[in-house]
BALOBA-1460 file (C-alpha; in Angstrom, 3 decimals):
// residues 248
<rec num="1" residu="m" x="47.121" y="6.423" z="53.145"/>
<rec num="2" residu="k" x="50.553" y="5.263" z="51.891"/>
<rec num="3" residu="i" x="49.298" y="5.201" z="48.297"/>
<rec num="4" residu="l" x="47.804" y="8.680" z="48.724"/>
<rec num="5" residu="d" x="51.097" y="10.006" z="50.123"/>
<rec num="6" residu="q" x="53.036" y="8.448" z="47.239"/>
<rec num="7" residu="n" x="50.682" y="10.007" z="44.694"/>
<rec num="8" residu="l" x="50.928" y="13.396" z="46.395"/>
<rec num="9" residu="k" x="54.716" y="13.286" z="46.184"/>
<rec num="10" residu="k" x="54.494" y="12.516" z="42.462"/>
<rec num="11" residu="l" x="52.097" y="15.421" z="41.888"/>
<rec num="12" residu="i" x="54.281" y="17.819" z="43.882"/>
<rec num="13" residu="k" x="57.390" y="16.725" z="41.985"/>
<rec num="14" residu="a" x="55.554" y="17.255" z="38.694"/>
<rec num="15" residu="g" x="54.587" y="20.772" z="39.800"/>
<rec num="16" residu="v" x="50.829" y="20.208" z="39.481"/>
<rec num="17" residu="y" x="49.925" y="20.210" z="43.181"/>
<rec num="18" residu="n" x="50.618" y="22.627" z="46.016"/>
<rec num="19" residu="k" x="49.157" y="22.125" z="49.495"/>
<rec num="20" residu="e" x="48.922" y="25.911" z="49.899"/>
<rec num="21" residu="d" x="46.206" y="25.927" z="47.212"/>
<rec num="22" residu="e" x="43.831" y="23.891" z="49.393"/>
<rec num="23" residu="h" x="41.065" y="25.924" z="51.023"/>
<rec num="24" residu="d" x="37.696" y="25.200" z="52.594"/>
<rec num="25" residu="a" x="35.048" y="26.645" z="50.262"/>
<rec num="26" residu="c" x="31.406" y="25.644" z="50.433"/>
<rec num="27" residu="g" x="27.898" y="26.078" z="49.165"/>
<rec num="28" residu="v" x="26.024" y="27.608" z="52.112"/>
<rec num="29" residu="g" x="22.539" y="28.484" z="53.318"/>
<rec num="30" residu="f" x="20.850" y="29.568" z="56.514"/>
<rec num="31" residu="v" x="17.682" y="29.408" z="58.576"/>
<rec num="32" residu="a" x="16.882" y="32.046" z="61.203"/>
<rec num="33" residu="s" x="14.096" y="32.954" z="63.606"/>
<rec num="34" residu="i" x="12.597" y="36.289" z="62.562"/>
<rec num="35" residu="d" x="11.923" y="37.371" z="66.148"/>
<rec num="36" residu="g" x="15.449" y="36.484" z="67.273"/>
<rec num="37" residu="k" x="14.352" y="33.813" z="69.750"/>
<rec num="38" residu="s" x="16.145" y="30.484" z="70.013"/>
<rec num="39" residu="r" x="14.009" y="27.551" z="68.868"/>
<rec num="40" residu="r" x="14.410" y="23.829" z="68.303"/>
<rec num="41" residu="e" x="12.754" y="24.057" z="64.891"/>
<rec num="42" residu="v" x="15.524" y="26.347" z="63.623"/>
<rec num="43" residu="v" x="18.049" y="23.566" z="64.265"/>
<rec num="44" residu="e" x="15.803" y="20.899" z="62.729"/>
<rec num="45" residu="n" x="15.035" y="23.024" z="59.660"/>
<rec num="46" residu="g" x="18.733" y="23.720" z="59.167"/>
<rec num="47" residu="i" x="19.490" y="19.990" z="59.232"/>
<rec num="48" residu="e" x="16.701" y="19.308" z="56.730"/>
<rec num="49" residu="a" x="17.774" y="22.180" z="54.468"/>
<rec num="50" residu="l" x="21.320" y="20.808" z="54.374"/>
<rec num="51" residu="k" x="19.969" y="17.519" z="53.041"/>
<rec num="52" residu="a" x="18.465" y="19.425" z="50.111"/>
<rec num="53" residu="v" x="21.861" y="20.677" z="48.885"/>
<rec num="54" residu="w" x="23.631" y="17.294" z="48.845"/>
<rec num="55" residu="h" x="24.150" y="17.725" z="45.091"/>
<rec num="56" residu="r" x="26.561" y="20.600" z="45.760"/>
<rec num="57" residu="g" x="29.238" y="18.155" z="46.942"/>
<rec num="58" residu="a" x="30.923" y="15.121" z="45.448"/>
<rec num="59" residu="v" x="30.738" y="11.563" z="46.800"/>
<rec num="60" residu="d" x="33.557" y="9.028" z="46.866"/>
<rec num="61" residu="k" x="33.148" y="5.674" z="45.134"/>
<rec num="62" residu="d" x="32.540" y="4.066" z="48.552"/>
<rec num="63" residu="g" x="29.187" y="5.871" z="48.485"/>
<rec num="64" residu="k" x="29.503" y="7.351" z="51.981"/>
<rec num="65" residu="t" x="32.571" y="9.592" z="52.031"/>
<rec num="66" residu="g" x="31.652" y="13.163" z="51.135"/>
<rec num="67" residu="d" x="33.668" y="16.311" z="50.511"/>
<rec num="68" residu="g" x="32.330" y="17.657" z="53.785"/>
<rec num="69" residu="a" x="29.185" y="19.060" z="55.359"/>
<rec num="70" residu="g" x="28.342" y="20.834" z="58.576"/>
<rec num="71" residu="i" x="26.217" y="23.253" z="60.541"/>
<rec num="72" residu="h" x="26.954" y="26.393" z="62.573"/>
<rec num="73" residu="l" x="24.620" y="26.927" z="65.543"/>
<rec num="74" residu="e" x="24.162" y="29.131" z="68.555"/>
<rec num="75" residu="l" x="25.700" y="27.668" z="71.714"/>
<rec num="76" residu="s" x="22.882" y="25.970" z="73.603"/>
<rec num="77" residu="k" x="23.510" y="26.769" z="77.278"/>
<rec num="78" residu="d" x="21.047" y="24.234" z="78.733"/>
<rec num="79" residu="f" x="22.572" y="21.400" z="76.721"/>
<rec num="80" residu="f" x="26.172" y="22.170" z="77.630"/>
<rec num="81" residu="e" x="25.445" y="22.922" z="81.284"/>
<rec num="82" residu="e" x="24.149" y="19.353" z="81.511"/>
<rec num="83" residu="q" x="27.396" y="18.081" z="79.947"/>
<rec num="84" residu="i" x="29.370" y="20.041" z="82.552"/>
<rec num="85" residu="k" x="27.371" y="18.419" z="85.355"/>
<rec num="86" residu="i" x="28.373" y="15.026" z="83.953"/>
<rec num="87" residu="t" x="32.044" y="15.993" z="84.470"/>
<rec num="88" residu="g" x="31.286" y="16.554" z="88.164"/>
<rec num="89" residu="h" x="31.281" y="20.355" z="87.981"/>
<rec num="90" residu="h" x="28.495" y="22.888" z="88.332"/>
<rec num="91" residu="t" x="28.022" y="26.203" z="86.575"/>
<rec num="92" residu="h" x="26.930" y="29.372" z="88.327"/>
<rec num="93" residu="k" x="24.261" y="31.807" z="87.208"/>
<rec num="94" residu="n" x="26.731" y="34.351" z="85.824"/>
<rec num="95" residu="d" x="29.134" y="31.887" z="84.189"/>
<rec num="96" residu="q" x="29.883" y="32.694" z="80.555"/>
<rec num="97" residu="l" x="30.077" y="29.235" z="79.037"/>
<rec num="98" residu="c" x="32.593" y="28.696" z="76.228"/>
<rec num="99" residu="v" x="33.046" y="25.572" z="74.111"/>
<rec num="100" residu="g" x="35.857" y="24.518" z="71.808"/>
<rec num="101" residu="m" x="35.132" y="21.857" z="69.166"/>
<rec num="102" residu="i" x="38.497" y="20.158" z="68.694"/>
<rec num="103" residu="f" x="39.792" y="17.549" z="66.227"/>
<rec num="104" residu="l" x="42.678" y="15.508" z="67.682"/>
<rec num="105" residu="p" x="44.940" y="12.788" z="66.185"/>
<rec num="106" residu="r" x="42.860" y="9.635" z="66.778"/>
<rec num="107" residu="n" x="45.519" y="6.923" z="66.674"/>
<rec num="108" residu="d" x="48.431" y="8.664" z="68.399"/>
<rec num="109" residu="y" x="47.629" y="8.913" z="72.110"/>
<rec num="110" residu="g" x="50.878" y="10.689" z="72.905"/>
<rec num="111" residu="a" x="50.119" y="13.380" z="70.331"/>
<rec num="112" residu="q" x="46.549" y="13.602" z="71.633"/>
<rec num="113" residu="e" x="47.760" y="14.372" z="75.137"/>
<rec num="114" residu="a" x="50.340" y="16.847" z="73.855"/>
<rec num="115" residu="c" x="47.595" y="18.710" z="71.982"/>
<rec num="116" residu="r" x="45.310" y="18.758" z="75.036"/>
<rec num="117" residu="t" x="48.155" y="20.098" z="77.179"/>
<rec num="118" residu="i" x="48.760" y="22.992" z="74.787"/>
<rec num="119" residu="v" x="45.042" y="23.830" z="74.613"/>
<rec num="120" residu="e" x="44.666" y="23.733" z="78.404"/>
<rec num="121" residu="h" x="47.808" y="25.805" z="79.012"/>
<rec num="122" residu="e" x="46.690" y="28.637" z="76.745"/>
<rec num="123" residu="i" x="43.168" y="28.715" z="78.190"/>
<rec num="124" residu="l" x="44.323" y="28.646" z="81.826"/>
<rec num="125" residu="s" x="47.089" y="31.209" z="81.318"/>
<rec num="126" residu="n" x="44.567" y="33.698" z="79.947"/>
<rec num="127" residu="n" x="42.316" y="33.854" z="83.030"/>
<rec num="128" residu="f" x="39.861" y="31.097" z="82.161"/>
<rec num="129" residu="y" x="38.600" y="28.163" z="84.210"/>
<rec num="130" residu="i" x="38.310" y="24.712" z="82.595"/>
<rec num="131" residu="f" x="35.357" y="22.480" z="83.481"/>
<rec num="132" residu="g" x="36.755" y="19.569" z="81.514"/>
<rec num="133" residu="w" x="36.941" y="17.711" z="78.209"/>
<rec num="134" residu="r" x="33.971" y="15.940" z="76.650"/>
<rec num="135" residu="q" x="34.280" y="13.127" z="74.126"/>
<rec num="136" residu="v" x="31.692" y="13.978" z="71.477"/>
<rec num="137" residu="p" x="29.375" y="11.011" z="70.767"/>
<rec num="138" residu="v" x="29.619" y="9.913" z="67.122"/>
<rec num="139" residu="k" x="28.248" y="7.062" z="65.011"/>
<rec num="140" residu="a" x="31.136" y="6.066" z="62.765"/>
<rec num="141" residu="k" x="29.056" y="3.447" z="60.923"/>
<rec num="142" residu="v" x="27.523" y="6.175" z="58.724"/>
<rec num="143" residu="l" x="30.978" y="7.063" z="57.364"/>
<rec num="144" residu="g" x="32.613" y="5.752" z="54.231"/>
<rec num="145" residu="i" x="35.913" y="3.870" z="54.350"/>
<rec num="146" residu="k" x="38.077" y="6.885" z="53.513"/>
<rec num="147" residu="a" x="36.258" y="9.182" z="55.936"/>
<rec num="148" residu="n" x="36.552" y="6.672" z="58.759"/>
<rec num="149" residu="d" x="40.220" y="5.911" z="58.072"/>
<rec num="150" residu="t" x="41.072" y="9.604" z="58.487"/>
<rec num="151" residu="r" x="38.502" y="10.347" z="61.213"/>
<rec num="152" residu="p" x="39.924" y="12.406" z="64.088"/>
<rec num="153" residu="e" x="39.227" y="12.038" z="67.786"/>
<rec num="154" residu="i" x="36.506" y="14.657" z="68.300"/>
<rec num="155" residu="e" x="36.319" y="16.334" z="71.694"/>
<rec num="156" residu="q" x="34.920" y="19.499" z="73.239"/>
<rec num="157" residu="i" x="36.668" y="21.560" z="75.881"/>
<rec num="158" residu="l" x="34.257" y="23.340" z="78.227"/>
<rec num="159" residu="f" x="35.518" y="26.478" z="79.953"/>
<rec num="160" residu="s" x="34.568" y="29.897" z="81.319"/>
<rec num="161" residu="p" x="36.308" y="33.220" z="82.085"/>
<rec num="162" residu="i" x="37.231" y="33.650" z="85.760"/>
<rec num="163" residu="e" x="35.885" y="37.211" z="85.695"/>
<rec num="164" residu="k" x="32.744" y="38.285" z="83.838"/>
<rec num="165" residu="t" x="33.683" y="39.976" z="80.564"/>
<rec num="166" residu="g" x="31.798" y="41.901" z="77.893"/>
<rec num="167" residu="s" x="30.691" y="39.711" z="74.983"/>
<rec num="168" residu="e" x="32.888" y="41.384" z="72.352"/>
<rec num="169" residu="e" x="35.933" y="41.399" z="74.628"/>
<rec num="170" residu="l" x="35.355" y="37.739" z="75.511"/>
<rec num="171" residu="e" x="35.214" y="36.687" z="71.859"/>
<rec num="172" residu="k" x="38.376" y="38.681" z="71.138"/>
<rec num="173" residu="n" x="40.198" y="36.954" z="73.997"/>
<rec num="174" residu="i" x="39.052" y="33.527" z="72.800"/>
<rec num="175" residu="y" x="40.242" y="34.317" z="69.262"/>
<rec num="176" residu="i" x="43.682" y="35.291" z="70.594"/>
<rec num="177" residu="i" x="43.810" y="32.029" z="72.557"/>
<rec num="178" residu="r" x="42.939" y="30.112" z="69.384"/>
<rec num="179" residu="k" x="45.783" y="31.718" z="67.429"/>
<rec num="180" residu="k" x="48.248" y="31.005" z="70.256"/>
<rec num="181" residu="i" x="47.152" y="27.368" z="70.367"/>
<rec num="182" residu="e" x="47.503" y="26.974" z="66.603"/>
<rec num="183" residu="k" x="50.964" y="28.560" z="66.677"/>
<rec num="184" residu="k" x="52.216" y="26.250" z="69.442"/>
<rec num="185" residu="i" x="50.742" y="23.184" z="67.746"/>
<rec num="186" residu="a" x="52.601" y="24.119" z="64.551"/>
<rec num="187" residu="q" x="55.845" y="24.773" z="66.450"/>
<rec num="188" residu="s" x="55.505" y="21.369" z="68.122"/>
<rec num="189" residu="q" x="54.990" y="19.758" z="64.690"/>
<rec num="190" residu="l" x="51.857" y="17.980" z="65.895"/>
<rec num="191" residu="k" x="49.707" y="16.669" z="63.054"/>
<rec num="192" residu="d" x="45.965" y="16.131" z="62.605"/>
<rec num="193" residu="f" x="44.959" y="18.857" z="65.068"/>
<rec num="194" residu="y" x="42.240" y="21.315" z="64.140"/>
<rec num="195" residu="i" x="39.924" y="23.730" z="65.936"/>
<rec num="196" residu="s" x="36.535" y="23.485" z="64.240"/>
<rec num="197" residu="s" x="35.178" y="26.265" z="66.459"/>
<rec num="198" residu="i" x="35.881" y="27.878" z="69.827"/>
<rec num="199" residu="s" x="33.480" y="30.486" z="71.135"/>
<rec num="200" residu="s" x="31.080" y="31.663" z="73.833"/>
<rec num="201" residu="r" x="28.421" y="32.264" z="71.179"/>
<rec num="202" residu="s" x="28.326" y="29.433" z="68.677"/>
<rec num="203" residu="i" x="29.593" y="26.004" z="67.673"/>
<rec num="204" residu="i" x="30.277" y="24.115" z="64.430"/>
<rec num="205" residu="y" x="29.586" y="20.415" z="63.859"/>
<rec num="206" residu="k" x="31.102" y="19.159" z="60.596"/>
<rec num="207" residu="g" x="32.773" y="16.184" z="58.944"/>
<rec num="208" residu="m" x="33.464" y="14.119" z="55.821"/>
<rec num="209" residu="f" x="30.042" y="12.497" z="55.666"/>
<rec num="210" residu="l" x="27.094" y="12.923" z="53.329"/>
<rec num="211" residu="a" x="24.862" y="15.907" z="54.098"/>
<rec num="212" residu="e" x="22.007" y="13.580" z="55.036"/>
<rec num="213" residu="h" x="24.132" y="11.968" z="57.754"/>
<rec num="214" residu="l" x="24.995" y="15.093" z="59.775"/>
<rec num="215" residu="s" x="22.645" y="14.359" z="62.684"/>
<rec num="216" residu="d" x="23.247" y="10.604" z="62.332"/>
<rec num="217" residu="f" x="26.971" y="11.077" z="62.917"/>
<rec num="218" residu="y" x="26.471" y="13.702" z="65.646"/>
<rec num="219" residu="p" x="23.589" y="12.563" z="67.934"/>
<rec num="220" residu="d" x="24.048" y="15.813" z="69.911"/>
<rec num="221" residu="l" x="22.033" y="17.531" z="67.199"/>
<rec num="222" residu="l" x="19.011" y="15.331" z="67.933"/>
<rec num="223" residu="d" x="18.779" y="16.530" z="71.542"/>
<rec num="224" residu="k" x="15.682" y="18.709" z="72.045"/>
<rec num="225" residu="r" x="17.664" y="21.050" z="74.301"/>
<rec num="226" residu="f" x="19.830" y="21.988" z="71.328"/>
<rec num="227" residu="i" x="18.141" y="25.230" z="70.258"/>
<rec num="228" residu="s" x="19.344" y="28.191" z="68.218"/>
<rec num="229" residu="r" x="18.328" y="31.511" z="66.681"/>
<rec num="230" residu="f" x="20.129" y="30.550" z="63.480"/>
<rec num="231" residu="s" x="21.411" y="27.585" z="61.491"/>
<rec num="232" residu="i" x="24.132" y="28.230" z="58.921"/>
<rec num="233" residu="f" x="24.721" y="25.043" z="56.940"/>
<rec num="234" residu="h" x="27.318" y="24.152" z="54.344"/>
<rec num="235" residu="q" x="28.094" y="21.470" z="51.780"/>
<rec num="236" residu="r" x="31.657" y="21.469" z="50.520"/>
<rec num="237" residu="y" x="32.759" y="20.745" z="46.970"/>
<rec num="238" residu="s" x="36.472" y="19.953" z="46.644"/>
<rec num="239" residu="t" x="37.547" y="21.697" z="43.454"/>
<rec num="240" residu="n" x="41.047" y="20.467" z="42.524"/>
<rec num="241" residu="t" x="41.747" y="19.716" z="46.197"/>
<rec num="242" residu="f" x="41.646" y="16.635" z="48.391"/>
<rec num="243" residu="p" x="38.800" y="16.199" z="50.904"/>
<rec num="244" residu="s" x="39.848" y="16.258" z="54.560"/>
<rec num="245" residu="w" x="38.201" y="16.572" z="57.962"/>
<rec num="246" residu="e" x="39.937" y="19.894" z="58.502"/>
<rec num="247" residu="l" x="38.489" y="21.353" z="55.295"/>
<rec num="248" residu="a" x="35.119" y="19.553" z="55.534"/>
């Protein structure tokens, strides 16, 4: 990373690189159930379809680091209720389950805890109850050297509103919480933090791996309880920008 930082400084000094020009832009596709019912095959077909657009992204010389790939799915209540039980909590029939997919600084434990504290504070102070944090299972061996060197700690925060709320209002409240979290993280000058998704409706699994390794890296996606009405998949191509987990 030192060499990369040195090269970035040279490019900035020469006026040919500006971090503000970096954006996450992808080739995308989707699979959906026509009758609107959640099915396992929608998830599986989305994963397979993503493999078919691998050519839309570049591959590093290590042969395993990609520009980024991922999938956007409906939140599978049965799957995540089981994860909540593992934390020692139990959901109730009317609980509106919410999940945040969070990237944390992997090698700085102090910064990790500072990030978690900010996330928890904003959720709790906005009338939500936290079930707990879940370390997302990953298989790092499918990653290339560069992807693994910059890999974040990937965790999910599981929470629910204290009082039942309309779906639109709930999503609005969660969005406001997200913006407050991001603002406080920036003010605290904490690095390598990113919210991949936070919602009561859907979740995003993504990373700097090859498209074919999505479900290899995230074994969650192989669980039969993971069902969805839709699968929106993406393969990123880094045009004049540097690949990163945040932009994957």
